[in-house]
C-alpha atoms as one frame of an Amber mdcrd trajectory, in Angstrom:
protein
  75.695 103.763 -19.866  74.581 100.321 -20.982  74.867 100.328 -24.758  71.871
  97.983 -25.072  69.720 100.742 -23.602  70.803 103.324 -26.199  71.142 101.061
 -29.232  68.048 101.170 -31.423  66.861  99.691 -34.694  68.655  97.206 -36.943
  66.164  94.497 -35.982  66.449  92.706 -39.312  70.238  92.626 -39.095  70.115
  91.262 -35.544  67.656  88.545 -36.578  69.934  87.473 -39.443  72.887  87.338
 -37.066  70.862  85.323 -34.522  69.911  82.888 -37.289  73.591  82.462 -38.161
  74.392  81.691 -34.535  71.618  79.092 -34.419  72.503  77.437 -37.722  73.742
  73.944 -36.899  74.613  72.888 -40.454  78.288  73.425 -39.683  79.139  75.080
 -42.991  79.750  78.553 -41.554  78.444  81.858 -42.858  79.686  85.372 -43.594
  77.652  88.506 -42.929  79.073  91.489 -44.791  77.839  94.754 -43.245  78.318
  97.627 -45.700  77.523 101.286 -45.137  78.839 104.835 -45.127  81.019 106.268
 -42.392  79.090 107.001 -39.210  76.047 104.949 -40.203  76.425 102.689 -37.176
  78.435  99.695 -38.363  80.718  99.543 -35.326  77.817 100.009 -32.916  76.003
  97.115 -34.596  79.121  94.957 -34.281  79.233  95.769 -30.560  75.710  94.396
 -30.207  76.543  91.363 -32.355  79.455  90.646 -30.011  77.186  90.929 -26.951
  74.592  88.660 -28.551  77.246  86.069 -29.424  78.683  86.018 -25.910  75.173
  85.665 -24.513  74.918  82.477 -26.575  78.206  81.206 -25.149  80.229  81.927
 -28.267  83.849  83.085 -28.170  84.326  86.416 -29.975  87.480  87.436 -31.831
  87.463  91.059 -32.997  89.834  92.648 -35.522  89.927  96.330 -36.521  91.260
  97.025 -40.029  92.834 100.263 -38.831  95.260  98.400 -36.633  96.236  95.359
 -38.666  98.718  95.281 -41.514  97.272  94.439 -44.901  99.267  91.320 -45.613
  98.111  87.740 -45.070 100.732  86.743 -42.522 100.135  89.766 -40.285  96.373
  89.363 -40.492  96.492  85.668 -39.613  98.802  86.422 -36.700  96.431  89.134
 -35.412  93.476  86.730 -35.519  95.380  83.904 -33.867  93.774  80.556 -33.155
  90.066  80.320 -33.956  88.321  77.749 -31.756  85.297  75.878 -33.065  82.059
  77.805 -32.655  83.752  81.189 -32.565  82.501  84.461 -33.995  85.133  86.405
 -35.958  84.310  90.108 -36.345  86.343  92.281 -38.730  85.599  96.013 -38.435
  86.773  98.929 -40.622  87.417  96.454 -43.421  87.996  99.218 -45.968  91.403
  99.776 -44.369  92.530  96.239 -45.242  90.259  95.370 -48.149  93.255  94.443
 -50.267  93.061  91.124 -48.395  89.596  90.365 -49.739  90.506  87.767 -52.361
  92.904  86.036 -49.980  90.259  85.961 -47.263  87.558  84.511 -49.498  89.760
  81.935 -51.204  92.222  80.890 -48.525  91.746  82.159 -44.984  88.004  81.857
 -44.356  87.617  78.388 -45.945  90.282  77.167 -43.510  88.314  78.161 -40.388
  86.271  75.630 -38.371  83.013  74.893 -40.169  80.762  76.402 -37.482  82.573
  79.753 -37.358  80.382  82.794 -37.942  82.219  85.675 -39.651  81.030  89.290
 -39.674  82.827  91.825 -41.854  81.975  95.540 -41.782  83.256  98.202 -44.140
  82.308 101.154 -46.270  82.574  99.429 -49.627  80.551  96.529 -50.950  82.231
  93.126 -51.245  84.086  92.354 -54.436  82.078  90.694 -57.183  84.389  87.672
 -56.949  82.541  86.535 -53.799  79.272  86.265 -55.701  80.797  84.651 -58.756
  82.429  81.938 -56.628  79.974  79.042 -56.383  81.620  77.916 -53.143  80.140
  80.984 -51.404  76.660  80.570 -52.815  74.181  80.762 -49.924  76.904  81.457
 -47.357  77.528  85.184 -47.963  74.878  87.697 -46.888  75.380  91.404 -47.581
  73.667  93.719 -45.092  73.567  97.284 -46.386  73.050  99.751 -43.565  71.185
 102.924 -44.360  69.749 105.682 -42.218  67.413 104.905 -39.351  63.712 105.305
 -40.003  61.778 107.966 -38.106  60.533 105.708 -35.242  64.028 104.331 -34.594
  65.513 107.824 -34.773  62.949 108.980 -32.213  63.867 106.058 -29.936  67.559
 106.944 -30.253  66.838 110.519 -29.188  64.741 109.320 -26.286  67.559 107.028
 -25.210  69.924 110.000 -25.347  67.664 112.055 -23.100  66.348 114.504 -25.691
  63.043 116.082 -24.645  60.090 114.882 -26.704  59.260 118.441 -27.775  62.718
 118.821 -29.268  62.907 115.526 -31.154  61.290 116.703 -34.394  63.717 119.605
 -34.483  66.746 117.374 -33.894  65.506 114.989 -36.578  65.297 117.951 -38.976
  68.942 118.676 -38.240  70.376 115.199 -38.617  67.911 113.107 -40.604  68.272
 109.423 -39.815  72.065 109.271 -39.819  73.022 107.638 -36.494  76.204 109.572
 -35.809  74.716 112.908 -36.839  71.659 112.112 -34.695  73.854 111.249 -31.739
  75.867 114.447 -32.069  72.771 116.581 -32.519  71.075 114.832 -29.585  74.021
 115.688 -27.357  73.664 119.343 -28.357  69.901 119.387 -27.776  70.103 117.529
 -24.475  72.480 120.123 -23.043  70.268 123.009 -24.215  67.701 122.663 -21.412
  67.181 126.380 -20.835  65.774 126.927 -24.316  64.153 123.536 -24.761  60.706
 124.945 -25.518  61.856 127.730 -27.841  64.943 126.230 -29.470  64.701 126.461
 -33.245  67.094 125.525 -36.042  68.593 128.435 -37.950  67.912 129.085 -41.626
  70.651 126.667 -42.574  70.596 123.304 -40.825  74.272 122.589 -41.378  75.410
 125.964 -40.060  73.367 125.740 -36.889  74.306 122.136 -36.198  77.962 122.957
 -36.610  77.742 125.949 -34.281  76.168 123.781 -31.583  78.393 120.784 -32.188
  81.743 122.521 -32.364  80.897 125.027 -29.679  82.753 128.254 -29.065  85.628
 128.823 -31.455  88.211 131.065 -29.755  89.132 133.232 -32.757  88.941 133.651
 -36.499  92.322 131.891 -36.758  90.879 128.862 -34.987  87.904 128.931 -37.335
  90.210 128.990 -40.350  92.253 126.087 -38.998  89.053 124.124 -38.438  87.968
 124.717 -42.041  91.421 123.731 -43.267  91.314 120.529 -41.235  88.060 119.583
 -42.957  89.383 120.406 -46.429  92.698 118.542 -46.399  93.205 114.847 -45.792
  95.325 115.378 -42.677  96.449 118.558 -40.962  99.808 119.308 -39.399 101.179
 122.446 -37.832 102.889 123.173 -41.141  99.661 123.065 -43.130  97.907 125.175
 -40.487 100.496 127.880 -41.188  99.062 128.255 -44.704  95.963 129.942 -43.224
  97.180 131.076 -39.783 100.120 133.437 -38.957 103.270 131.563 -38.022 103.323
 132.938 -34.476  99.766 131.678 -33.897 100.006 128.306 -35.646 101.419 126.303
 -32.716  98.699 127.283 -30.268  95.920 126.920 -32.829  97.131 123.467 -33.835
  97.308 122.375 -30.181  93.686 123.512 -29.747  92.700 121.589 -32.868  94.283
 118.387 -31.549  92.328 118.731 -28.307  88.863 118.804 -29.888  86.698 115.709
 -29.250  85.641 115.388 -32.909  89.255 115.302 -34.155  91.056 112.010 -34.714
  94.775 111.382 -35.088  97.105 109.089 -36.974 100.867 109.195 -37.539 100.479
 111.685 -40.410  98.502 114.320 -38.503  94.936 115.091 -37.409  91.603 114.913
 -39.200  87.910 115.202 -38.322  85.447 112.336 -38.338  83.878 111.909 -41.791
  80.520 113.373 -40.815  82.121 116.311 -39.043  84.368 116.880 -42.066  81.376
 116.999 -44.391  79.453 119.347 -42.129  82.417 121.679 -41.642  83.061 121.867
 -45.376  79.416 122.421 -46.232  79.067 125.121 -43.591  82.048 127.103 -44.835
  80.917 126.869 -48.453  77.552 128.228 -47.383  78.787 130.843 -44.916  81.701
 132.362 -46.840  82.280 130.972 -50.333  85.127 133.388 -51.035  86.977 132.383
 -47.851  86.527 128.761 -48.906  88.072 129.487 -52.313  90.962 131.396 -50.751
  91.694 128.541 -48.360  91.646 126.058 -51.238  94.076 128.203 -53.243  96.422
 128.664 -50.269  96.569 124.932 -49.540  96.890 124.119 -53.239  99.856 126.464
 -53.649 101.559 125.197 -50.489 101.314 121.578 -51.578 102.232 122.397 -55.170
 105.420 124.120 -53.984 106.253 121.088 -51.842 105.666 118.683 -54.727 107.876
 120.747 -57.018 110.696 121.072 -54.484 113.885 119.458 -55.744 114.714 116.135
 -54.149 111.427 115.748 -52.293 111.323 112.016 -51.643 107.831 112.174 -50.095
 106.119 113.112 -53.338 103.506 110.326 -53.222 102.137 111.495 -49.874 102.212
 115.140 -50.954 100.544 114.428 -54.285  97.848 112.362 -52.567  97.172 115.233
 -50.168  97.060 117.613 -53.136  94.615 115.386 -55.051  92.463 115.006 -51.928
  91.636 118.731 -51.968  90.049 118.100 -55.395  88.086 115.037 -54.238  84.693
 116.659 -54.896  85.608 117.021 -58.563  83.773 114.277 -60.469  86.780 114.029
 -62.790  89.367 113.433 -60.058  87.106 111.039 -58.162  87.044 108.599 -61.110
  90.751 107.849 -60.646  90.989 107.162 -56.916  89.565 104.716 -54.404  90.793
 106.875 -51.464  91.441 103.614 -49.647  94.324 103.265 -47.256  97.784 102.771
 -48.699  99.519 102.483 -45.342 101.103  99.140 -46.240 102.389 100.315 -49.633
 105.354 102.376 -50.699 106.958 103.290 -53.992 110.643 103.131 -54.837 113.080
 102.886 -57.746 113.211  99.833 -59.969 115.832  97.255 -59.005 117.258  95.118
 -61.813 116.992  92.065 -59.584 113.194  92.408 -59.695 113.052  92.311 -63.505
 111.965  88.677 -63.820 109.265  89.038 -61.142 107.811  92.186 -62.687 107.816
  90.785 -66.196 106.213  87.551 -64.988 103.160  89.264 -63.633 103.129  91.620
 -66.639 102.818  88.594 -68.902 100.135  87.148 -66.637  97.874  90.217 -66.627
  98.772  91.973 -69.914 100.257  89.373 -72.235 103.674  88.370 -73.512 103.985
  91.179 -76.075 103.437  93.863 -73.436 105.898  92.083 -71.138 108.491  92.061
 -73.922 108.064  95.820 -74.485 108.249  96.484 -70.733 111.528  94.557 -70.622
 112.875  96.708 -73.451 112.154  99.894 -71.509 113.520  98.462 -68.245 116.824
  98.123 -70.056 116.504 101.380 -71.998 115.180 103.702 -69.240 115.392 101.907
 -65.880 115.063 105.249 -64.083 111.570 105.640 -65.588 110.176 102.755 -63.508
 108.638 103.026 -60.073 107.948  99.794 -58.184 105.292  99.537 -55.468 105.961
  97.167 -52.579 104.401  95.978 -49.346 105.940  97.694 -46.348 105.428  94.558
 -44.288 107.211  92.190 -46.660 108.994  94.245 -49.325 107.136  92.176 -51.926
 106.543  93.980 -55.268 102.834  94.305 -56.045 102.949  96.562 -59.088 104.937
  99.032 -61.124 104.540 102.027 -63.387 106.746 103.704 -65.962 106.947 107.373
 -66.949 109.097 107.552 -70.080 110.952 110.750 -70.898 111.467 111.260 -74.641
 113.476 114.111 -76.142 113.901 113.013 -79.745 112.676 110.101 -81.854 114.875
 107.029 -81.912 114.324 104.358 -84.585 115.059 101.603 -82.039 112.353 102.837
 -79.663 109.826 103.189 -82.452 110.535  99.704 -83.746 110.336  98.147 -80.275
 107.163  99.868 -79.049 104.125 100.678 -81.229 102.864 103.064 -78.556 106.003
 105.209 -78.639 105.943 105.080 -82.432 102.381 106.468 -82.342 103.481 109.143
 -79.860 106.181 110.430 -82.184 103.906 110.229 -85.221 101.370 112.455 -83.472
 103.928 114.873 -82.057 105.766 115.307 -85.351 102.494 115.908 -87.174 101.275
 118.569 -84.719 103.825 120.421 -82.536 107.218 118.771 -81.886 109.078 119.491
 -78.642 111.485 122.384 -78.828 115.059 122.386 -77.498 114.845 122.053 -73.732
 111.422 120.405 -73.874 110.476 116.752 -73.644 107.584 114.356 -74.093 106.377
 112.302 -71.110 104.569 108.981 -71.546 102.698 107.094 -68.835 103.481 103.782
 -70.473 102.776 101.009 -67.933 100.410 100.710 -64.951 100.726  97.075 -63.975
  99.505  95.379 -60.814 100.401  91.827 -59.874  96.817  90.578 -59.711  95.042
  92.807 -62.223  95.586  95.201 -65.098  94.513  98.818 -64.884  91.753  98.499
 -62.327  91.095 100.906 -59.484  92.833  99.796 -56.306  95.109 101.242 -53.610
  98.122 100.245 -55.735  96.628 102.011 -58.761  96.042 105.070 -56.564  99.802
 105.317 -56.063 100.489 104.839 -59.773  98.074 107.596 -60.743  99.602 109.886
 -58.122 102.972 109.372 -59.824 101.477 110.462 -63.149  99.856 113.507 -61.543
 103.169 114.440 -59.973 104.865 114.335 -63.386 102.196 116.641 -64.795 102.472
 119.083 -61.905 106.259 119.320 -61.708 107.449 118.549 -65.223 109.643 121.532
 -66.136 109.987 121.538 -69.879 107.116 119.060 -70.302 105.705 119.797 -73.753
 103.430 116.790 -74.171 102.124 114.095 -71.879 100.650 110.847 -73.160  98.786
 108.124 -71.294  98.762 104.593 -72.698  95.856 102.433 -71.554  95.345  98.743
 -72.209  91.662  99.264 -71.372  90.893 102.424 -73.376  87.125 102.347 -72.860
  87.653 102.257 -69.098  89.880 105.356 -69.017  88.652 107.433 -71.975  86.088
 109.646 -70.253  88.218 110.307 -67.186  91.272 111.258 -69.224  89.163 113.446
 -71.512  88.015 115.218 -68.348  91.690 115.900 -67.605  92.160 117.333 -71.118
  93.938 114.259 -72.499  92.303 113.556 -75.847  92.302 110.314 -77.799  95.032
 109.923 -80.414  93.436 107.954 -83.245  93.862 105.434 -84.626  95.025 103.681
 -81.476  98.265 101.692 -81.775  97.917  97.922 -81.543  99.887  95.266 -79.699
  99.108  91.667 -80.623  96.231  93.045 -82.688  94.666  94.562 -79.546  94.181
  98.360 -79.405  96.094 100.315 -76.784  94.394 103.596 -75.928  96.599 106.658
 -76.355  95.603 110.003 -74.879  97.544 113.267 -75.258  97.787 116.779 -73.817
  99.984 119.633 -75.085 100.865 121.460 -71.867 102.114 124.481 -73.785  98.513
 125.101 -74.767  97.015 123.852 -71.488  99.240 125.350 -68.778  99.080 123.731
 -65.357  97.844 126.685 -63.294  94.691 127.516 -65.280  94.084 123.772 -65.626
  94.161 123.471 -61.831  91.870 126.484 -61.504  89.402 124.764 -63.798  89.563
 121.571 -61.710  89.080 123.718 -58.605  85.820 125.058 -60.022  84.567 121.475
 -60.255  85.890 120.533 -56.823  84.338 123.538 -55.095  81.012 123.139 -56.870
  81.001 119.350 -56.636  79.965 118.931 -60.253  81.427 118.970 -63.741  81.626
 122.204 -65.690  80.521 122.387 -69.268  83.427 124.432 -70.598  87.068 123.300
 -70.836  89.835 125.140 -68.970  90.843 128.485 -70.482  93.466 128.087 -73.165
  96.147 130.746 -73.443  96.274 132.711 -76.658  99.803 131.577 -77.506 101.895
 130.296 -80.376 104.362 127.455 -79.837 107.527 129.069 -81.214 110.606 127.162
 -82.338 114.017 128.082 -80.925 115.288 129.765 -84.086 112.035 131.655 -84.622
 112.139 132.757 -80.993 115.720 134.072 -81.344 114.764 136.048 -84.461 111.798
 137.466 -82.574 114.009 138.639 -79.697 116.320 140.477 -82.118 113.345 142.145
 -83.795 111.884 143.169 -80.425 115.175 144.752 -79.398 115.310 146.813 -82.579
 111.795 148.221 -82.051 111.764 148.146 -78.256 110.507 151.716 -77.820 108.366
 151.999 -80.938 104.861 151.036 -81.951 106.286 148.296 -84.175 106.800 146.244
 -81.024 103.097 145.520 -81.391 103.988 143.404 -84.439 106.330 141.098 -82.499
 105.408 137.423 -82.524 106.585 137.367 -78.893 103.260 138.968 -78.011 101.760
 135.512 -78.617 104.397 133.731 -76.543 104.026 132.482 -72.990 106.300 135.291
 -71.813 103.412 137.758 -71.753 100.313 135.592 -71.931  97.640 136.848 -69.574
  98.931 140.439 -69.524  96.370 143.145 -70.207  98.853 145.207 -72.249 101.114
 142.644 -73.883 103.290 145.199 -75.682 104.099 146.992 -72.428 104.585 143.659
 -70.629 107.049 142.461 -73.297 109.102 145.640 -73.129 109.189 145.497 -69.314
 110.215 141.822 -69.409 113.108 142.531 -71.782 114.304 145.535 -69.766 114.137
 143.500 -66.543 116.224 140.695 -68.038 118.854 143.173 -69.278 119.115 144.487
 -65.719 119.485 140.922 -64.416 122.348 140.288 -66.840 124.112 143.310 -65.385
 123.737 141.929 -61.862 126.573 139.552 -62.723 129.825 141.571 -62.407 131.382
 139.449 -65.149 128.772 140.699 -67.595 128.936 144.406 -66.665 130.360 145.371
 -70.053 127.701 143.345 -71.848 124.997 145.134 -69.864 126.423 148.563 -70.770
 126.515 147.608 -74.461 122.879 146.452 -74.381 121.924 149.608 -72.528 123.626
 151.909 -75.028 122.177 150.004 -77.988 118.589 149.274 -76.933 117.632 150.709
 -73.524 118.864 154.281 -74.039 119.876 153.824 -77.659 122.461 155.880 -79.489
 121.503 156.834 -83.084 123.792 154.171 -84.557 125.870 151.266 -83.350 129.020
 153.240 -84.176 127.768 156.047 -81.947 127.017 153.553 -79.173 130.562 152.164
 -79.399 131.912 155.702 -79.269 129.799 156.551 -76.242 131.314 153.548 -74.469
 134.874 154.259 -75.662 135.069 150.774 -77.166 136.624 149.686 -80.454 133.770
 148.748 -82.777 134.905 145.111 -83.024 134.952 144.833 -79.215 131.550 146.498
 -79.043 130.141 144.020 -81.581 131.553 141.066 -79.669 129.894 142.232 -76.437
 126.649 142.970 -78.274 126.532 139.495 -79.784 127.101 137.904 -76.386 124.497
 140.144 -74.770 121.827 139.168 -77.289 122.689 135.500 -76.795 122.440 135.790
 -73.003 119.158 137.678 -73.195 117.688 135.222 -75.681 118.624 132.227 -73.536
 117.130 133.776 -70.393 113.884 134.569 -72.177 113.807 131.137 -73.824 114.023
 129.359 -70.486 111.133 131.464 -69.226 109.156 130.603 -72.366 109.678 126.894
 -71.743 108.783 126.966 -68.065 106.298 129.837 -67.876 103.703 129.172 -65.176
 101.171 131.573 -66.670  99.789 132.568 -63.272  98.094 135.594 -64.787  95.852
 133.431 -66.952  93.543 133.207 -63.946  92.622 136.869 -63.929  92.895 137.370
 -67.668  90.406 134.609 -68.422  88.090 135.503 -65.583  88.157 132.047 -64.004
  85.353 131.824 -61.459  85.764 129.249 -58.717  82.337 129.805 -57.295
């Protein structure tokens, strides 16, 4: 089919492009076509290319999906640009990191009569407009939906019967891709052309017609999963489909015409993704919540797996499932990071990293960063271009276990961290404080970008997998920029802010012992599934933060009253060991008895288990009687008893430090609807 016969609308845009082709001033021009996915940018570029060739112009076309985001690779892909050419760059959002380089270096070097057309989902950077050299040369064309007459012409061009066009328009509005998909459905529905009516829910009916027959409920679940996650693989499909069915279901998924592929897996077109998600939320909200939980748990387990070197990809996929949360969306661009990777800090890069730290954040911040590079080099993650290996940014997640006068003297931020922690709730033995101390990009400081996406993912990963993480702090050189977003993630301002070179550095803190990860994620899920902020904060467990010595005393008291009503007076009832349990006294007793059994599972501790059993589980009237029952000298009995209490206390303490508090969900009645 001739695309000129089915292309409709965009007359103004075509006239502006024709004017650019006819302009003989020789100073070139750039048309920047900006619009949402599926709004018709690529189709318009096809017509621009035809129009240019009809005028005898050479056309060079680049697709941002298939060019590496570094200057050398881009220039090589473009090649030689003859005078009078038209350079078309499509899917620019996939290589928009080149924007400053293009505007300042590459485009000014093209022949003066070159016409450049750039199309992408995001508007051009403000730097284009602030650069006087581009005044009058840059035109931004924002594509919206087609108006009703153009939409009608599109349907006519697609062969939709006139009687059906109002109904198709009701399905798809003026969105070109949605119109095209709906038109294909309507055109093939000849038998019911006169009686065909949309169902009560436009999205549901459109999806049923568009997707067609789904072979089984497992296929339907895989389809919903594919829309919910960033990319699907056979492994992720297994989270909602039985293992013996996953291979066949995934193969079917890959074969669908609305599914696209990349090296990571498969994913639906943006419009199809939105429709699939909306339909499932409408049709079966509980199934939608269950799918979200299953995927969340799968990815969370992967992120927490020891030695998982692919944590950035996994954490991005995890964060993507929360993309409808207005809190999460403030931190990410969701742009491509295909040309970026993170890796450990290399001492040989120290001078380079500190040079751009001084450039974007000042000499004092650079000096402090150098201190921590020497003090905790393992805390630094450096982000590099895959194509060149060039560092483009770095972050640092400091791990602090106890205050050190040298650290406090060298870094006002860390000094403020310890001041706050010591005044409120210090870390206990086995716990630590984490500080997101530096987020530095070579060309900017703490602004949203694909590099910053990776940095934030590293911070999220530390929150999600930080065993023994008591406190997390985020330091921000631009506190006003980050305050609301971090408050939405339960990181509150620590005032007064510390200062470096008389400038305030925002400091934001969260005590994870009082905001456990799982209920925090449930709260974020409520926002993500509803697509709006919730008024109430995440449920806080009713717990006390016990010190190690106080905890040990509490274990000894609980053992003495294990079978009596006095167990209800134990301070362990306000510990994380039993938080979320309906009957905390019963839960505490069961937890202690279970741990005594676990001690006995080690053959080396069989005698210790018998002593604990005779003293507390099935207690003799006195310790002397217990020793007699076991035929042990009293001194031997006491030695085993002391060791048994120590073992039990340590096992319970480790659980207190790392309790996941899964039961908080049901106890607090978290509603994800």
